[in-house]
C-alpha positions as MATLAB code, in Angstrom:
seq = 'MSCPSDEIIWLDRITLSDNEDPTLHRAPRCAGLRYVQHRWEVFSRDPTYQVYLAPDLSGAPLKTAGAVQRAARHVLPAAPESFEARPVVLEPGSWVVSVAAWVLRIRLDGPAADRQDDAAKSDGDQQVVTVGNTVVRRGAAAGTTRKDAVPRVRGYFERNTMARLAMAYYYQEYILGVSPPQTVPMLDVVVALNLSGEGAVSDYKKLLQGFIWSERGHARDLTGFLLTNGLLTLADLNEARLAAEQNERNGVCEMARKRLRYRPKST';
ca = [
      75.783  105.178   96.087;
      78.726  104.750   94.880;
      82.347  105.409   97.204;
      85.908  104.528   97.842;
      86.844  102.219  100.327;
      87.851  105.453  101.877;
      85.394  108.027  102.002;
      82.446  108.319  103.862;
      78.918  108.290  104.029;
      78.023  111.551  105.803;
      74.824  112.074  107.305;
      74.807  115.766  107.224;
      71.975  118.460  106.475;
      70.560  117.404  103.564;
      70.886  113.157  103.696;
      68.613  113.615  106.912;
      66.113  116.752  106.048;
      66.526  117.027  102.545;
      67.863  120.869  103.330;
      65.832  121.989  105.109;
      66.562  122.192  108.683;
      69.690  124.948  108.620;
      70.655  123.953  112.853;
      71.920  120.480  111.393;
      76.057  120.717  109.784;
      77.194  119.576  106.586;
      80.183  117.694  106.905;
      82.212  117.639  107.777;
      81.120  118.131  111.132;
      77.948  116.137  111.610;
      77.552  112.260  111.704;
      78.827  110.023  108.932;
      78.995  106.073  108.580;
      82.710  104.441  107.321;
      84.180  101.359  106.588;
      87.351  100.906  108.790;
      89.528   97.546  108.567;
      86.893   95.277  106.806;
      83.186   96.870  109.320;
      80.832   99.936  108.603;
      80.929  102.509  112.054;
      79.596  104.655  112.979;
      80.600  107.833  114.248;
      80.237  111.442  115.097;
      81.721  115.033  114.924;
      78.754  116.903  115.390;
      79.469  119.685  118.303;
      75.624  120.403  118.729;
      73.511  116.840  118.998;
      73.621  114.050  120.181;
      73.826  111.371  118.481;
      71.515  107.624  118.697;
      70.696  105.102  117.530;
      68.740  102.017  118.316;
      67.550   98.650  116.169;
      65.087   98.519  114.221;
      63.057   95.509  115.394;
      59.788   94.243  113.823;
      56.647   95.030  114.708;
      57.838   98.411  116.784;
      59.023  100.177  114.229;
      60.125  103.814  115.494;
      59.095  107.301  114.031;
      59.508  109.808  116.429;
      63.063  111.575  117.039;
      62.325  111.015  121.264;
      60.835  107.131  119.491;
      64.556  106.004  118.841;
      65.952  108.474  121.151;
      64.370  105.864  124.324;
      65.740  102.675  121.901;
      68.675  103.609  121.369;
      71.256  101.384  121.775;
      74.382  103.611  121.563;
      74.264  106.965  122.515;
      77.183  109.624  120.575;
      78.122  112.493  122.889;
      78.574  115.923  120.365;
      82.349  115.851  119.834;
      84.020  118.785  121.431;
      86.381  121.045  118.816;
      88.091  119.265  116.283;
      87.676  115.566  118.431;
      84.536  113.155  117.356;
      83.405  110.439  119.359;
      83.748  107.349  120.116;
      82.791  105.522  116.920;
      80.094  102.095  117.270;
      80.696   99.586  115.315;
      76.907   98.679  113.541;
      76.273   94.744  113.283;
      74.718   93.823  110.881;
      70.549   94.521  110.857;
      68.850   96.981  110.837;
      68.556  100.893  112.514;
      67.241  103.720  112.906;
      69.189  106.957  114.480;
      68.679  110.807  115.433;
      69.681  113.431  115.094;
      68.028  116.432  116.335;
      64.323  115.908  115.932;
      65.053  113.974  111.796;
      65.382  109.892  112.454;
      66.425  108.229  109.465;
      66.637  103.866  108.665;
      69.709  102.119  108.492;
      70.204   98.582  107.378;
      73.635   96.719  106.908;
      73.474   92.843  105.460;
      76.451   90.749  106.579;
      78.497   88.904  104.198;
      77.167   87.341  100.766;
      75.943   83.673  100.358;
      79.339   81.498   98.402;
      78.762   81.598   95.202;
      79.757   78.472   92.602;
      81.686   81.347   90.300;
      85.080   82.324   90.683;
      84.097   85.812   90.272;
      81.074   85.487   92.400;
      83.616   83.835   95.515;
      85.679   87.265   95.407;
      82.819   88.613   96.123;
      82.039   86.681   98.707;
      82.511   88.611  102.133;
      80.638   91.864  100.419;
      78.167   93.599  102.863;
      75.754   95.981  101.860;
      74.445   99.033  103.565;
      71.226  100.614  103.372;
      70.481  104.690  104.264;
      67.862  105.452  103.531;
      66.742  105.526   99.995;
      70.316  104.148   98.804;
      72.092  101.364   98.176;
      76.628  100.909   98.976;
      78.057   98.182   98.299;
      81.654   97.761   99.360;
      83.788   94.643  101.088;
      86.687   92.882  102.628;
      86.970   90.701   99.171;
      89.415   94.243   98.088;
      91.863   94.709  101.266;
      92.900   91.093  100.704;
      96.655   91.496  101.393;
      99.957   90.247  100.109;
     101.325   87.327  101.156;
     104.811   89.701  102.145;
     103.736   92.817  102.968;
     104.704   93.103  106.493;
     108.788   91.693  105.708;
     108.424   94.119  102.505;
     106.933   96.808  104.929;
     110.172   95.848  107.813;
     112.074   96.347  105.034;
     111.550   99.780  103.921;
     111.435  100.662  107.419;
     114.864   98.979  107.789;
     116.268  100.850  104.554;
     114.451  104.131  105.395;
     114.394  105.623  109.258;
     112.953  108.959  107.986;
     109.708  107.136  106.587;
     109.473  104.746  110.001;
     110.634  108.452  111.875;
     107.482  110.172  110.528;
     104.768  107.409  109.951;
     105.291  107.166  113.967;
     104.594  110.918  114.542;
     102.418  110.778  111.886;
     100.480  108.082  114.103;
     101.564  109.154  117.361;
      97.980  109.160  118.902;
      97.121  105.819  117.321;
     100.514  104.248  119.254;
      99.787  105.907  122.163;
      96.043  104.805  123.058;
      94.044  108.246  122.838;
      90.932  108.201  122.865;
      90.231  109.580  119.791;
      93.192  109.871  118.167;
      94.471  111.823  114.982;
      97.056  112.458  113.083;
      99.505  114.973  113.594;
      98.548  117.015  110.770;
     101.342  116.835  107.295;
     102.898  119.663  107.844;
     103.908  119.435  111.286;
     105.672  115.986  110.429;
     107.501  118.196  107.905;
     109.183  120.766  110.368;
     109.443  118.562  113.416;
     111.090  116.342  110.985;
     112.575  118.181  108.576;
     111.374  116.466  105.892;
     112.268  117.124  101.702;
     108.441  118.627  100.917;
     104.939  119.052  102.391;
     104.373  116.685   99.957;
     106.425  113.895  102.217;
     104.083  111.868  104.479;
     101.785  111.537  101.954;
     104.398  109.835   99.465;
     105.492  107.637  101.975;
     101.550  106.216  102.759;
     100.840  105.518   99.212;
     104.082  103.792   98.860;
     103.082  101.653  102.033;
     100.154  100.860  100.947;
     102.221   99.285   97.141;
     104.100   97.501   99.621;
     100.424   96.073  101.419;
      97.396   95.268   98.912;
      97.247   95.265   95.331;
      94.095   98.029   94.905;
      94.694  101.698   95.908;
      92.008  102.574   98.261;
      93.183  101.051  101.438;
      93.992  104.296  103.115;
      92.565  104.193  106.400;
      93.272  100.361  106.878;
      97.418  101.379  106.736;
      96.831  102.851  110.112;
      95.681   99.442  111.554;
      98.284   96.879  109.456;
     100.955   98.736  110.718;
      99.886   98.683  114.476;
      98.730   95.165  114.081;
     101.650   93.832  113.195;
     103.981   95.446  115.239;
     105.701   97.642  112.162;
     105.508  100.958  114.065;
     106.160  101.338  118.138;
     106.491  102.673  121.249;
     109.679  102.963  119.809;
     110.040  104.386  116.621;
     107.443  106.990  118.391;
     110.227  107.851  120.452;
     112.399  108.100  118.153;
     110.820  109.657  116.332;
     110.301  112.599  119.125;
     113.673  112.758  119.634;
     114.528  114.069  116.335;
     112.178  116.553  116.169;
     113.566  117.997  119.469;
     116.675  118.455  118.343;
     115.187  119.084  115.479;
     114.025  122.061  117.354;
     116.825  122.908  119.919;
     119.178  123.212  116.955;
     117.563  125.479  114.462;
     116.660  122.988  112.397;
     112.749  123.182  113.202;
     112.798  127.435  112.283;
     114.873  127.013  108.898;
     112.241  124.782  107.843;
     109.052  126.628  108.284;
     110.753  129.525  106.605;
     111.604  126.993  103.611;
     107.902  126.092  103.161;
     106.669  129.604  103.394;
     108.523  129.951  100.484;
     107.312  130.384   96.570;
     108.872  130.572   93.446;
     107.383  132.828   91.240;
     106.259  131.085   88.396;
     108.216  132.551   85.092;
];
């Protein structure tokens, strides 16, 4: 299974039951695995079933859902609408996941051993996760940040106030520590801050990733980098919210809504 680092391995109806069980959900309303901050984690958006995660110890195979539930080390509750359960970091080793009556084995290998050649050394932090009979490789080497990433982003935010406010407004639940956090819909950010168009937030994200990493595929790493390095703070969020409130009072937001609803006919 070849997955870009910002995509999710869904534990959906197909993966768990080969499409046999219609009570299981499809993506994105199910559990999944994702690679965030150079580690694997299990999360769940399943509104119906709890997700049980138990270590698969040698000599004591867990073959039934009941056995997994009794031995579970982590239990992800059914997720409320539009939210997800708090994720669980998947430690290296063998695990068994149970959703409803279905059981799936997962194995996560730690960093690969050091190699002699330079090419292999660049892959030294690679992790391999096996989901059922499928192998997925992803590594931390691709997450190496540029040496001047922090000053480049800080300088950009100083020159472009609107970009800083837009990202603070977009990531406000992360800044506030809401659990589990959700990003603000991009269109809401565009209206609140009267940005140029629907793709403005996405453009800011891509530009910032280019400042930080030399390769693509770090959308999920962006939030952690900005917050960890103090590039987005509560002061930025307060400033963004104040600007949004002023825009609402002055009728700017209503003008933005009308502008975004307008679609000129192609000629």
